[in-house]
Structures are given as structure tokens and as C-alpha cells.
C-alpha positions in Angstrom: 0.0 0.0 0.0 1.3 3.5 -0.9 0.5 6.7 1.0 0.3 10.0 -0.8 0.0 13.2 1.2 -0.7 16.7 0.0 -3.3 19.3 -0.9 -6.0 17.9 -3.2 -5.8 20.4 -6.0 -7.6 18.6 -8.8 -10.3 16.0 -9.3 -10.6 15.2 -13.0 -13.5 13.7 -14.9 -15.2 10.8 -13.3 -17.2 7.8 -14.5 -19.3 5.6 -12.3 -18.7 1.9 -13.1 -18.9 -1.6 -11.7 -22.7 -1.7 -11.0 -22.6 1.9 -9.7 -20.4 0.8 -6.8 -17.2 2.6 -7.9 -16.0 5.7 -9.7 -13.0 6.0 -11.9 -11.3 9.4 -12.0 -9.3 10.3 -15.1 -6.9 12.3 -13.0 -6.3 13.2 -9.3 -3.7 15.8 -8.3 -2.6 15.7 -4.7 0.4 17.8 -3.8 3.1 17.2 -6.4 1.7 13.8 -7.4 -0.6 13.2 -10.4 -2.6 10.0 -10.4 -4.4 8.8 -13.5 -7.3 6.3 -13.9 -7.9 5.9 -10.2 -10.7 3.7 -8.9 -12.5 4.7 -5.7 -15.6 3.1 -4.0 -18.6 5.5 -4.2 -18.9 5.6 -0.4 -15.3 6.9 -0.2 -15.8 9.3 -3.2 -18.1 11.5 -1.1 -15.3 12.0 1.5 -12.7 12.6 -1.3 -14.9 15.4 -2.6 -15.2 16.8 1.0 -11.4 16.7 1.3 -11.1 18.7 -2.0 -13.3 21.4 -0.5 -11.3 21.6 2.8 -8.0 23.5 3.3 -5.1 21.4 4.4 -3.4 18.2 3.5 -5.1 14.9 2.7 -3.6 11.4 2.7 -4.7 8.8 0.1 -4.0 5.1 0.9 -3.6 3.4 -2.5 -3.1 -0.1 -3.6 -2.2 -0.2 -7.3 -4.8 2.1 -8.8 -7.5 1.7 -6.1 -8.0 4.2 -3.3 -8.5 2.1 -0.1 -8.9 4.9 2.3 -8.2 8.6 3.0 -7.4 11.0 5.8 -9.0 14.5 5.6 -7.5 17.7 6.9 -9.9 17.6 9.9 -8.1 14.5 11.1 -10.7 11.9 10.3 -9.8 8.8 8.4 -12.2 6.8 6.2 -11.7 3.4 4.7 -13.4 0.8 2.5 -15.1 -2.2 4.2 -13.3 -5.5 3.3 -15.1 -8.7 2.5 -16.3 -10.9 5.3 -14.7 -14.2 6.2 -17.7 -16.2 4.9 -16.6 -15.2 1.4 -13.3 -16.9 1.9 -14.8 -19.8 3.7 -16.8 -20.7 0.6 -14.6 -19.6 -2.2 -11.3 -21.3 -1.3 -12.8 -24.9 -1.2 -14.8 -24.2 -4.4 -11.7 -22.9 -6.1 -9.6 -25.9 -5.1 -12.4 -28.3 -6.3 -12.7 -26.7 -9.7 -8.9 -26.7 -10.5 -9.3 -29.9 -12.6 -12.1 -28.3 -14.5 -10.1 -26.5 -17.2 -8.0 -24.8 -14.5 -10.9 -22.5 -13.6 -10.1 -23.0 -9.9 -6.7 -21.3 -10.4 -8.4 -18.2 -11.7 -10.7 -18.3 -8.8 -7.8 -18.7 -6.3 -6.1 -15.7 -7.8 -9.3 -13.6 -7.4 -9.6 -14.9 -3.8 -6.0 -13.8 -3.2 -6.7 -10.3 -4.5 -9.8 -10.1 -2.4 -7.8 -11.2 0.7 -5.2 -8.4 0.0 -8.0 -5.8 -0.1 -9.5 -7.2 3.1 -6.1 -7.1 4.9 -5.5 -3.5 3.8 -8.9 -2.5 5.0 -8.3 -4.1 8.4 -4.9 -2.3 8.6 -6.6 1.0 8.0 -9.3 0.2 10.6 -6.6 -0.5 13.2 -5.1 3.0 12.4 -8.4 4.5 13.3 -10.2 4.4 10.0 -14.0 4.7 9.9 -15.6 2.1 7.7 -17.9 3.5 5.1 
């Protein structure tokens, strides 16, 4: 996970995607850093816009091109809610069982791994005081 701190100076064009649960920004400028094609969950997008309107520095917590959480100038931190353990309880055995079926289980295991990474980052941000939205 990468942390970028600075004043939010630009939020570019945005497109709502993925069943209206996430937004893709064409560009976000924070401090001296320019990020392009960044995905943010819609619940966090509201707080990103609030951070743009506030004076002071924000911190974005990013994994690859996805914003996992953010800290606003008022000191509050917000983060995305990770998947529950029941998802992993069901998906890991199903993935292992379907490996012989054209290797589809390998693809499923990769997706489970990615979901686990998102969940672990979410839990890390929560332990830092992040409010789940």
C-alpha cells in the first residue's frame, strides 16, 4: 500500500462503473503527485470530494490504482469495508475443487488472493483509526 499526502488540487472527470459501486477518476492531483485512472468506491468518493473542499493536506491510501482509504485535513480517516470471512470460507474450497475443470479454480484462487489483499489493507486502515464506510 502506498500513502500519498498533499493538498487535493484537482479531481478530473469521473465515470461511475462496476454496477454503480465505484468511480474512476481520469486524474487526481494531490500535492506534487498526479494519479491517472484511479478507482474509488462510491462511499469513499463522497469523502474525497469533501477533502477537496477543505483547506489542508489529505492522505490517500492506494493499492495499485485503487483508493482504499483517505485521511482528511480535519483528522478523520475513512476506509473501505473489506469482504467478510464467509466469502473466503466458501470460495477457497470451491476454487480448489474446480482446479481440474479447465483450470478454472486457479483463476478463482487468484481472485480470492486479490480479495484477501483488499481485506487485509482494509483491516490495517481500521486499526489505524479508519472509519468504515
